[in-house]
C-alpha positions as a printed Julia matrix, in Angstrom:
193×3 Matrix{Float64}:
 49.07   15.48   51.98
 50.05   11.79   51.78
 46.37   10.9    51.64
 45.8    13.27   48.71
 48.78   11.83   46.85
 47.48    8.29   47.42
 44.05    9.29   46.1
 45.61   10.83   42.98
 47.61    7.67   42.3
 44.5     5.55   42.79
 42.47    7.8    40.49
 45.15    7.69   37.76
 45.2     3.9    38.0
 41.45    3.78   37.53
 41.74    5.85   34.35
 44.35    3.55   32.85
 42.97    1.37   30.07
 44.21   -2.1    29.36
 44.76   -3.61   25.94
 42.22   -6.25   25.0
 42.43   -9.21   22.67
 39.58   -8.88   20.22
 38.68  -11.83   17.98
 36.66  -11.68   14.77
 34.39  -14.69   15.23
 31.99  -13.86   12.38
 32.57  -12.73    8.8
 31.85   -9.12    7.9
 33.44   -5.68    7.73
 36.2    -4.63   10.14
 34.18   -1.67   11.48
 31.13   -3.8    12.36
 31.25   -4.41   16.13
 29.04   -7.5    15.8
 31.83   -9.55   14.18
 34.21   -9.0    17.12
 33.89  -10.67   20.53
 35.07   -7.49   22.34
 34.0    -4.79   19.88
 36.03   -3.13   17.13
 39.78   -3.28   17.94
 41.05   -0.03   19.45
 44.54    1.45   19.64
 46.83   -0.86   21.62
 44.58   -3.92   21.28
 45.48   -7.3    19.82
 43.17   -8.22   16.93
 42.72  -11.79   15.68
 40.79  -13.03   12.65
 39.68  -16.58   13.51
 39.95  -19.48   11.06
 37.03  -19.73    8.64
 36.2   -16.02    9.08
 36.49  -13.41    6.3
 36.99   -9.77    7.28
 36.76   -6.92    4.75
 38.87   -3.93    5.83
 38.03   -0.64    4.09
 39.34    1.95    6.6
 42.74    2.21    8.25
 43.11    0.84   11.76
 44.5     2.65   14.77
 47.97    1.42   15.81
 47.36   -2.03   17.3
 49.67   -3.95   19.61
 49.26   -7.0    17.41
 47.31   -8.54   14.56
 47.04  -12.25   13.8
 45.27  -13.67   10.75
 43.99  -17.25   10.76
 41.14  -16.67    8.29
 40.79  -14.31    5.34
 41.53  -10.58    5.38
 40.46   -8.61    2.3
 41.72   -5.03    1.83
 39.74   -2.51   -0.17
 40.68    1.1    -1.01
 44.17    2.33   -1.79
 44.73    4.15    1.52
 43.44    1.4     3.83
 46.28    0.44    6.15
 46.48   -2.12    8.95
 49.02   -0.8    11.47
 50.37   -2.87   14.36
 53.57   -3.47   16.26
 53.41   -7.21   15.5
 51.65   -8.72   12.49
 51.44  -12.5    12.08
 49.78  -14.08    9.08
 49.55  -17.51   10.7
 47.2   -19.26    8.28
 44.55  -18.37    5.74
 45.01  -15.64    3.15
 45.41  -11.89    2.91
 44.32  -10.32   -0.37
 42.69   -7.22   -1.77
 39.46   -6.59   -3.62
 39.63   -6.78   -7.38
 40.31   -3.53   -9.23
 37.23   -2.34  -11.06
 38.34   -0.88  -14.41
 41.18   -0.48  -16.87
 41.92    3.17  -16.07
 41.91    3.28  -12.29
 43.56    6.07  -10.37
 45.42    5.15   -7.18
 42.77    6.77   -4.99
 40.16    4.23   -6.07
 42.33    1.16   -6.53
 42.98   -1.53   -3.95
 46.1    -2.98   -2.36
 47.39   -4.93    0.65
 48.96   -2.32    2.94
 50.6    -3.14    6.3
 52.71   -0.89    8.54
 54.41   -2.72   11.4
 57.55   -3.23   13.43
 57.58   -7.04   13.12
 56.01   -9.07   10.31
 55.71  -12.87   10.18
 54.26  -14.83    7.27
 53.93  -18.5     8.24
 54.3   -21.31    5.7
 50.61  -22.17    6.2
 49.5   -18.68    5.07
 49.54  -16.6     1.89
 49.36  -13.04    0.66
 47.75  -13.41   -2.73
 47.07  -10.64   -5.24
 46.89  -12.91   -8.31
 44.39  -11.74  -10.91
 43.33   -8.77   -8.77
 44.82   -6.17  -11.12
 43.28   -4.12  -13.86
 40.94   -5.82  -16.27
 42.7    -6.96  -19.47
 42.63   -4.92  -22.65
 43.24   -1.47  -21.22
 46.05    0.94  -22.09
 49.5    -0.56  -21.54
 48.29   -4.13  -21.08
 50.5    -7.06  -22.11
 50.01   -8.87  -25.42
 46.8   -10.86  -25.8
 46.76  -14.18  -24.04
 47.97  -12.73  -20.77
 45.59  -12.35  -17.86
 45.26   -9.47  -15.46
 46.92   -9.69  -12.11
 49.76   -8.77   -9.84
 53.0   -10.53   -9.11
 56.5    -9.74   -7.95
 59.67   -8.51   -9.62
 57.73   -6.62  -12.29
 57.06   -9.82  -14.19
 53.24   -9.86  -14.15
 50.54  -12.24  -13.01
 49.22  -15.56  -14.25
 49.63  -16.18  -17.95
 52.15  -13.36  -18.38
 55.88  -13.68  -18.67
 56.38  -15.0   -15.19
 53.56  -16.72  -13.33
 54.84  -18.24  -10.12
 54.12  -20.8    -7.48
 55.26  -20.04   -3.97
 59.07  -19.9    -3.81
 60.4   -19.31   -0.31
 62.6   -16.45   -1.56
 62.57  -14.51   -4.82
 66.26  -15.33   -5.27
 65.75  -19.05   -4.52
 66.01  -21.81   -7.13
 62.19  -22.08   -7.01
 61.75  -18.51   -8.28
 61.32  -17.9   -12.03
 64.75  -17.7   -13.66
 64.12  -14.22  -15.08
 63.39  -12.87  -11.6
 66.25  -14.82  -10.01
 68.68  -13.47  -12.64
 67.55   -9.89  -11.96
 67.97  -10.29   -8.2
 71.18  -12.31   -8.08
 72.82  -11.1   -11.31
 73.17  -14.71  -12.49
 72.62  -15.07  -16.23
 69.36  -16.62  -17.39
 69.79  -19.45  -19.9
 67.79  -20.05  -23.06
 65.99  -22.88  -21.25
 64.86  -20.38  -18.6
 63.11  -18.08  -21.09
């Protein structure tokens, strides 16, 4: 009986899979095994996009142990989600593909979409959705002279009423005064307009 129990334990150990670290060493689409050194990342794996590499992600990932970006990650499709326990945007940029028309529905639009337990955005990295919005001139667009794009705080993208640089916090002195006033309830002055 002890021998049978030992064999069962040994057999179960042989079936156990171990998480791998999989690195995108070539540019291409996430679901192309040829861009990864250990194949497409599977559930429980750690995935890394190497510096100088651009990965286009168009389908949601399984739940990963970790994801680290050192290159460029480009989301496409509204429902595409990168899910991981730990996400670190160490360097490089995360963005999404440009929207294609003025009357897009959410099912065919694009966005950056992460689900995680821990998220770190390093100072050497960026999440940038500037000028990725709807093309100008469609229904509900801002007055002429503004350019299409996304931003934060409902203010708009470049050329609109609140283009921004990279303030460390939306409520920081580096944030546009209109946004800072909305977040901190401090009054905006005429000079801030």
